[in-house]
GULUMDREN-494129 format. One record per residue (C-alpha): residue in three letters; x negated, y negated, z. Coordinates in pm, 1 decimal, padded with zeros to 6 digits. Example, Ala and Ser with C-alpha at 12.3 -4.5 7.8 and 13.67 -1.06 7.14 Angstrom:
<rs>
<'ALA', <-01230.0, 00450.0, 00780.0>>
<'SER', <-01367.0, 00106.0, 00714.0>>
</rs>
This chain:
<rs>
<'MET', <-05818.5, 06986.3, -08434.1>>
<'GLY', <-05684.8, 06684.2, -08159.0>>
<'ARG', <-05378.1, 06473.3, -08184.1>>
<'PRO', <-05283.5, 06223.7, -08344.6>>
<'VAL', <-05519.0, 05903.1, -08206.5>>
<'TRP', <-05276.4, 05662.7, -08348.9>>
<'LEU', <-05039.0, 05748.4, -08094.9>>
<'ALA', <-05276.2, 05672.0, -07813.1>>
<'SER', <-05344.1, 05319.8, -07951.4>>
<'ALA', <-04942.2, 05262.6, -08042.9>>
<'LEU', <-04734.4, 05384.3, -07748.6>>
<'GLY', <-04916.9, 05306.3, -07457.5>>
<'PRO', <-04911.8, 04887.1, -07563.7>>
<'GLY', <-04547.9, 04950.1, -07700.5>>
<'VAL', <-04404.8, 05148.9, -07326.1>>
<'GLY', <-04608.4, 04818.5, -07122.0>>
<'ALA', <-04445.8, 04573.0, -07342.2>>
<'VAL', <-04099.5, 04724.1, -07338.0>>
<'TYR', <-04181.9, 04767.1, -06931.7>>
<'LEU', <-04254.9, 04397.0, -06902.5>>
<'LEU', <-03946.0, 04270.5, -07082.4>>
<'LEU', <-03682.4, 04530.9, -06917.0>>
<'PHE', <-03873.5, 04441.3, -06576.5>>
<'THR', <-03829.6, 04071.1, -06644.1>>
<'TYR', <-03452.3, 04050.4, -06763.9>>
<'LEU', <-03312.2, 04294.6, -06485.1>>
<'SER', <-03514.1, 04100.1, -06195.1>>
<'GLY', <-03424.6, 03772.5, -06314.8>>
<'GLY', <-03752.0, 03661.5, -06347.6>>
<'ILE', <-03690.0, 03487.1, -06691.5>>
<'GLN', <-03350.2, 03374.3, -06721.4>>
<'TYR', <-03172.1, 03117.6, -07012.2>>
<'PHE', <-02931.5, 02871.1, -06919.2>>
<'GLU', <-02687.8, 02662.7, -07132.0>>
<'LEU', <-02644.9, 02288.0, -07008.5>>
<'PRO', <-02358.4, 02180.6, -07189.1>>
<'GLY', <-02316.2, 01775.3, -07196.5>>
<'ILE', <-02710.9, 01743.6, -07151.1>>
<'GLU', <-02908.4, 01623.0, -07483.6>>
<'ILE', <-03304.5, 01669.8, -07426.1>>
<'THR', <-03476.0, 01513.1, -07718.5>>
<'ALA', <-03842.7, 01662.6, -07591.6>>
<'PRO', <-03931.9, 01971.1, -07462.0>>
<'ARG', <-04025.3, 01929.6, -07070.2>>
<'ALA', <-04146.0, 02159.6, -06832.7>>
<'VAL', <-04112.8, 02112.2, -06449.4>>
<'PHE', <-04330.3, 02353.0, -06213.9>>
<'VAL', <-04022.5, 02381.0, -05925.5>>
<'TYR', <-04027.4, 02575.1, -05579.6>>
<'PHE', <-03741.0, 02812.6, -05572.7>>
<'GLU', <-03572.9, 02884.3, -05260.1>>
<'SER', <-03299.0, 03171.6, -05226.2>>
<'GLN', <-03180.3, 03465.0, -05059.6>>
<'SER', <-03383.8, 03672.2, -05329.3>>
<'TYR', <-03659.8, 03475.4, -05410.7>>
<'SER', <-03863.5, 03201.1, -05261.3>>
<'GLY', <-04172.8, 03127.5, -05468.2>>
<'PRO', <-04297.5, 02917.1, -05752.3>>
<'GLY', <-04144.1, 02913.6, -06071.4>>
<'LEU', <-04111.1, 02673.6, -06391.8>>
<'GLN', <-03792.3, 02535.8, -06591.8>>
<'LEU', <-03866.6, 02447.2, -06966.4>>
<'PHE', <-03613.0, 02234.9, -07120.5>>
<'TYR', <-03515.3, 02149.7, -07467.0>>
<'ASP', <-03185.5, 02053.5, -07609.2>>
<'SER', <-02934.7, 02116.8, -07412.7>>
<'SER', <-03086.6, 02442.5, -07270.8>>
<'MET', <-03279.2, 02512.2, -07015.9>>
<'ILE', <-03559.6, 02845.3, -06945.6>>
<'SER', <-03615.3, 02959.4, -06600.5>>
<'VAL', <-03917.3, 03112.1, -06491.7>>
<'ARG', <-03993.7, 03294.6, -06169.2>>
<'VAL', <-04382.8, 03290.0, -06177.9>>
<'LEU', <-04429.8, 03562.2, -05876.8>>
<'VAL', <-04198.8, 03789.3, -06019.5>>
<'VAL', <-04323.4, 03784.7, -06384.6>>
<'LEU', <-04670.6, 03794.0, -06248.8>>
<'VAL', <-04589.2, 04119.1, -06069.9>>
<'GLY', <-04420.3, 04230.9, -06382.7>>
<'ALA', <-04724.1, 04177.8, -06572.9>>
<'LEU', <-04936.0, 04373.9, -06347.7>>
<'ILE', <-04692.7, 04644.9, -06344.1>>
<'ALA', <-04668.7, 04622.8, -06697.3>>
<'SER', <-05018.8, 04661.2, -06785.3>>
<'LEU', <-05069.5, 04949.7, -06511.0>>
<'VAL', <-04783.8, 05107.0, -06669.0>>
<'PHE', <-04927.4, 05086.5, -07047.3>>
<'LEU', <-05278.3, 05223.1, -06837.8>>
<'ASN', <-05109.9, 05496.4, -06741.4>>
<'THR', <-04956.1, 05609.5, -07024.8>>
<'HIS', <-05256.5, 05535.7, -07233.5>>
<'MET', <-05431.0, 05820.7, -07001.7>>
<'LEU', <-05153.9, 06064.4, -07012.9>>
<'ILE', <-05137.1, 06075.2, -07415.4>>
<'GLU', <-05482.3, 06094.0, -07413.3>>
<'LEU', <-05448.8, 06381.0, -07236.6>>
<'TRP', <-05218.4, 06537.0, -07426.7>>
<'ARG', <-05395.8, 06429.2, -07747.8>>
<'ARG', <-05701.2, 06653.5, -07575.0>>
<'GLY', <-05451.0, 06946.9, -07494.5>>
<'GLN', <-05536.0, 06887.9, -07119.5>>
<'LEU', <-05135.2, 06740.8, -07035.2>>
<'ARG', <-05002.9, 07057.1, -06921.1>>
<'SER', <-05284.4, 07162.1, -06670.1>>
<'CYS', <-05350.5, 06810.5, -06548.0>>
<'LEU', <-04970.7, 06796.2, -06464.1>>
<'VAL', <-04925.6, 07158.4, -06307.6>>
<'ARG', <-05260.0, 07115.1, -06066.5>>
<'GLY', <-05228.0, 06777.5, -05999.4>>
<'ALA', <-04919.5, 06829.6, -05808.8>>
<'GLY', <-04704.9, 06550.0, -05967.1>>
<'THR', <-04969.3, 06334.3, -06133.4>>
<'GLY', <-04748.3, 06155.2, -06399.3>>
<'MET', <-04467.1, 06147.7, -06172.1>>
<'ALA', <-04609.0, 05831.1, -05994.6>>
<'MET', <-04506.5, 05656.6, -06267.7>>
<'LEU', <-04170.5, 05754.2, -06279.2>>
<'LEU', <-04096.7, 05673.0, -05901.4>>
<'SER', <-04300.9, 05385.2, -05952.4>>
<'SER', <-04064.0, 05256.2, -06301.7>>
<'ILE', <-03768.1, 05313.6, -06006.1>>
<'ALA', <-03902.5, 05135.1, -05715.2>>
<'SER', <-03949.5, 04838.0, -05903.0>>
<'ALA', <-03614.3, 04817.2, -06069.3>>
<'THR', <-03477.7, 04806.7, -05739.9>>
<'TYR', <-03662.6, 04444.5, -05700.7>>
<'THR', <-03321.4, 04226.3, -05830.0>>
<'CYS', <-03247.2, 03883.3, -05846.7>>
<'CYS', <-02874.1, 03802.1, -05915.4>>
<'GLY', <-02730.9, 04174.7, -05775.4>>
<'TRP', <-02821.1, 04413.2, -06047.1>>
<'ALA', <-02555.7, 04642.6, -06008.8>>
<'PRO', <-02739.7, 05000.1, -05944.2>>
<'THR', <-02928.4, 04842.6, -05635.1>>
<'VAL', <-02630.8, 04660.7, -05510.2>>
<'ALA', <-02454.4, 04980.5, -05513.3>>
<'LEU', <-02691.8, 05171.0, -05356.0>>
<'LEU', <-02829.8, 04962.8, -05071.4>>
<'GLY', <-02602.8, 04663.8, -05076.5>>
<'VAL', <-02676.0, 04303.7, -05134.2>>
<'SER', <-02849.2, 04209.0, -04853.2>>
<'LEU', <-03073.7, 04472.4, -04778.3>>
<'ALA', <-03156.9, 04443.9, -05154.0>>
<'SER', <-03209.6, 04099.1, -05151.5>>
<'SER', <-03430.7, 04117.9, -04816.2>>
<'LEU', <-03638.8, 04411.7, -04986.0>>
<'GLY', <-03736.2, 04149.8, -05206.3>>
<'LEU', <-04071.2, 04222.0, -05415.4>>
<'ILE', <-04137.4, 04522.0, -05165.7>>
<'PRO', <-04041.5, 04771.9, -05386.9>>
<'ALA', <-04278.2, 04623.8, -05673.8>>
<'LEU', <-04576.8, 04604.9, -05472.2>>
<'VAL', <-04526.3, 04995.4, -05367.6>>
<'SER', <-04479.1, 05037.8, -05736.9>>
<'ILE', <-04854.9, 04896.7, -05799.6>>
<'VAL', <-04999.2, 05114.5, -05538.4>>
<'PHE', <-04821.0, 05441.8, -05659.0>>
<'LEU', <-04933.4, 05350.9, -06048.7>>
<'SER', <-05292.0, 05219.1, -05899.6>>
<'LEU', <-05324.7, 05582.9, -05701.8>>
<'ASN', <-05187.4, 05778.2, -06041.5>>
<'ALA', <-05452.7, 05566.0, -06275.4>>
<'ALA', <-05720.9, 05667.5, -06055.1>>
<'ILE', <-05622.1, 06029.6, -06048.5>>
<'LEU', <-05561.0, 06035.0, -06430.8>>
<'HIS', <-05914.5, 05846.5, -06468.1>>
<'LYS', <-06068.7, 06107.8, -06265.6>>
<'ARG', <-05884.6, 06355.6, -06503.7>>
<'LEU', <-06048.8, 06219.9, -06816.9>>
<'ALA', <-06370.5, 06156.4, -06696.4>>
<'THR', <-06394.7, 06509.7, -06536.1>>
<'GLN', <-06233.2, 06719.2, -06806.0>>
<'PRO', <-06494.2, 06730.2, -07168.2>>
<'PHE', <-06279.3, 06724.1, -07498.7>>
<'LYS', <-06201.9, 07058.9, -07611.4>>
<'PRO', <-06003.5, 07017.2, -07944.0>>
<'LEU', <-05682.7, 07321.4, -08003.9>>
<'SER', <-05799.2, 07637.5, -08130.1>>
<'ARG', <-05518.2, 07758.1, -08379.7>>
</rs>
């Protein structure tokens, strides 16, 4: 009998959503600011272009009452793409586990599944406002000059991993576990 189907359908989206939230928080893709002394009566959205050492690109600033939410569009889009790939990889790994083929995939695949871990670490190195571990390891100048490069590399890793997992799922028929 195979392993629970609900796990694959619940865990994959959950992991992807948590990854997106963590990515946008750690990267500064979405930031909240209090604006004391400023009262805005109606919600307002303003398109802006950010230019800083760590990010140059389009953005959106949402104002309401005495607060502002700042969205760095490219960072959020890259985060959404990575989160989708993390979801896809997680879903396929769980499907292999459900079929009882995960061990053979990881052993014979020379690290299939490790790409997800490596890309998670790589994408977390994209920083805004000096995330402490990255700054400690790379220094402020190097960390900010890398920009989106580690995140783009992680997209490549996750895409390659997804292709490998898809191939394994397509070529290995479902064999229920024997007791």
